[in-house]
C-alpha positions in Angstrom: 17.0 -1.1 10.7 14.0 0.8 11.6 12.4 -1.0 14.9 8.8 0.4 14.2 9.3 -1.6 11.1 10.5 -4.5 11.9 7.9 -5.3 15.2 5.2 -3.4 12.8 4.6 -5.8 10.4 4.9 -8.9 12.2 2.4 -7.3 14.1 -0.4 -6.4 11.1 0.6 -9.6 9.7 -1.6 -12.8 8.8 -1.5 -15.5 11.1 -0.4 -18.1 8.8 1.6 -15.9 6.9 5.1 -17.5 7.0 8.3 -15.8 8.5 10.0 -15.7 5.3 6.5 -13.7 3.5 7.4 -11.1 6.4 11.0 -11.0 6.0 10.5 -10.3 2.3 7.5 -7.9 3.2 10.2 -5.8 5.8 13.5 -6.1 3.3 10.9 -4.9 0.5 9.4 -1.8 2.6 12.1 -0.5 4.7 14.2 1.1 1.3 11.2 2.8 0.1 9.9 3.8 3.1 13.2 5.9 3.6 13.5 7.1 0.1 9.7 8.5 -0.3 10.2 9.9 3.3 7.9 7.4 5.2 10.5 6.0 7.8 11.1 9.9 9.4 8.3 9.8 11.7 6.9 7.2 13.9 3.2 9.0 13.1 3.9 8.2 9.4 5.0 4.3 9.7 2.5 3.4 11.7 0.0 5.3 9.8 1.9 3.4 6.4 2.0 0.2 7.7 -2.1 0.7 8.9 -3.4 1.8 5.4 -0.8 -1.2 3.5 -2.0 -4.0 6.2 -5.2 -3.7 5.8 -5.2 -3.2 1.7 -3.0 -6.7 1.7 -4.8 -8.3 4.5 -2.0 -8.4 6.2 0.2 -8.3 3.6 -1.5 -11.6 2.6 -1.9 -10.8 -0.8 -0.6 -7.8 -3.5 -3.5 -8.1 -6.0 -6.8 -7.2 -5.3 -9.2 -10.3 -4.7 -12.1 -11.1 -7.6 -12.7 -13.4 -11.0 -13.6 -12.1 -14.3 -16.9 -11.5 -13.7 -15.6 -9.2 -10.6 -12.4 -7.0 -12.4 -15.5 -6.1 -15.6 -17.0 -4.0 -13.1 -13.4 -1.7 -14.3 -14.0 -1.7 -17.9 -14.7 1.8 -19.5 -14.0 3.6 -16.0 -12.6 6.5 -17.6 -12.1 8.2 -14.0 -9.5 5.2 -13.5 -7.9 5.9 -17.1 -9.7 2.7 -18.7 -10.3 3.4 -22.0 -9.1 0.7 -23.9 -11.0 -2.7 -23.9 -9.4 -5.4 -20.8 -7.9 -2.3 -18.9 -10.3 -3.5 -16.3 -9.1 -7.1 -16.5 -5.5 -5.7 -16.7 -5.3 -3.1 -14.4 -6.6 -4.4 -11.4 -5.9 -3.4 -7.5 -2.1 -4.4 -6.8 0.6 -3.2 -4.6 -0.1 -1.9 -1.0 -2.6 0.0 -2.0 -4.6 -1.4 -4.1 -3.6 1.0 -7.4 -6.1 1.0 -9.7 -7.1 1.5 -13.0 -4.7 2.5 -16.1 -4.3 5.5 -15.1 -3.0 4.5 -12.0 -0.2 2.2 -14.3 0.8 4.8 -15.9 1.8 7.0 -13.5 4.1 4.8 -11.6 5.6 3.6 -15.3 6.7 7.6 -15.3 7.9 7.9 -12.1 10.0 4.5 -12.8 10.6 4.5 -16.6 13.4 1.2 -16.0 10.2 -1.0 -15.0 8.0 -2.7 -18.3 5.1 -2.3 -15.8 2.4 -1.3 -18.7 4.1 -4.7 -20.4 4.1 -6.2 -17.5 1.4 -4.8 -14.8 1.8 -8.2 -12.7 5.0 -6.8 -11.3 3.0 -4.5 -9.1 2.4 -8.0 -7.8 6.1 -8.4 -6.4 7.0 -6.9 -3.0 9.9 -4.9 -3.9 8.2 -3.2 -6.8 4.9 -2.9 -5.0 6.6 -1.2 -2.2 8.5 1.7 -4.7 4.5 1.9 -6.4 3.0 2.3 -3.4 5.3 4.3 -1.4 5.9 6.8 -4.3 2.3 7.2 -4.4 1.8 7.9 -1.4 4.1 10.6 -1.4 2.8 12.0 -4.3 -1.0 12.3 -2.4 0.8 14.2 0.6 0.2 11.6 3.2 3.4 11.8 4.7 2.1 15.5 5.7 -1.6 13.8 7.0 0.0 11.3 8.7 2.4 13.8 10.6 -1.1 16.0 11.4 -2.9 12.9 12.5 -5.4 13.2 10.1 -5.5 9.1 9.3 -9.0 9.1 8.1 -8.0 11.5 5.3 -5.8 9.4 4.5 -8.3 6.6 4.1 -10.1 8.6 2.1 -7.1 9.2 -0.4 -6.6 5.7 -0.7 -10.1 4.5 -0.6 -12.1 7.2 -2.0 -14.6 6.6 0.8 -14.5 4.6 4.7 -14.8 1.1 3.5 -12.9 -0.9 5.6 -12.4 2.3 8.4 -12.5 0.1 11.7 -10.3 -2.2 10.8 -7.4 0.2 9.8 -8.1 2.3 13.0 -7.6 -0.8 15.0 -4.6 -1.4 13.2 -3.4 2.3 13.7 -4.0 2.2 17.7 -2.0 -1.2 18.0 1.1 0.7 15.9 0.7 3.7 17.7 1.0 1.7 20.9 3.8 0.1 19.7 5.8 2.9 18.9 4.4 4.3 22.5 6.7 1.3 23.9 9.9 1.1 22.0 10.1 5.2 22.7 10.0 4.1 25.8 12.8 1.8 25.4 
């Protein structure tokens, strides 16, 4: 087990998250980090965990928060690929980076044709699938290379479309970088 991942997830976890849930996230994230090369450098692990922890409220939820009226704001959003009635409700943000909209779900489906995501979009709320989908999306957007270059704000913009929650993301990143330095000294 990668020590930065093993210690970083609990460090970033919501204080009320059970140890069993923390372990579930670690067990889901480690193989996905390995498969999609986030595990290769401490900078990638720190950037990934900081972003994932922010988006999920400290690994507390894997579905965007909001009710029916909130998700209706996604209806008809062609930029998200929501071209059919009900797409806004069916394809809200899910996973560790809250992939949103029909287009993102269709892309994930192409990457993982054996997982029936379009028929069961709620699968993206299960840690093992959320980790696969989010880490593959991360890799496809060149975020590993941005993490290696220390371009954390650019990563935030690619994930969020702007800088919502930037202060929290940066704070998490700094804590993880300090942990990485501590582990390197051991």
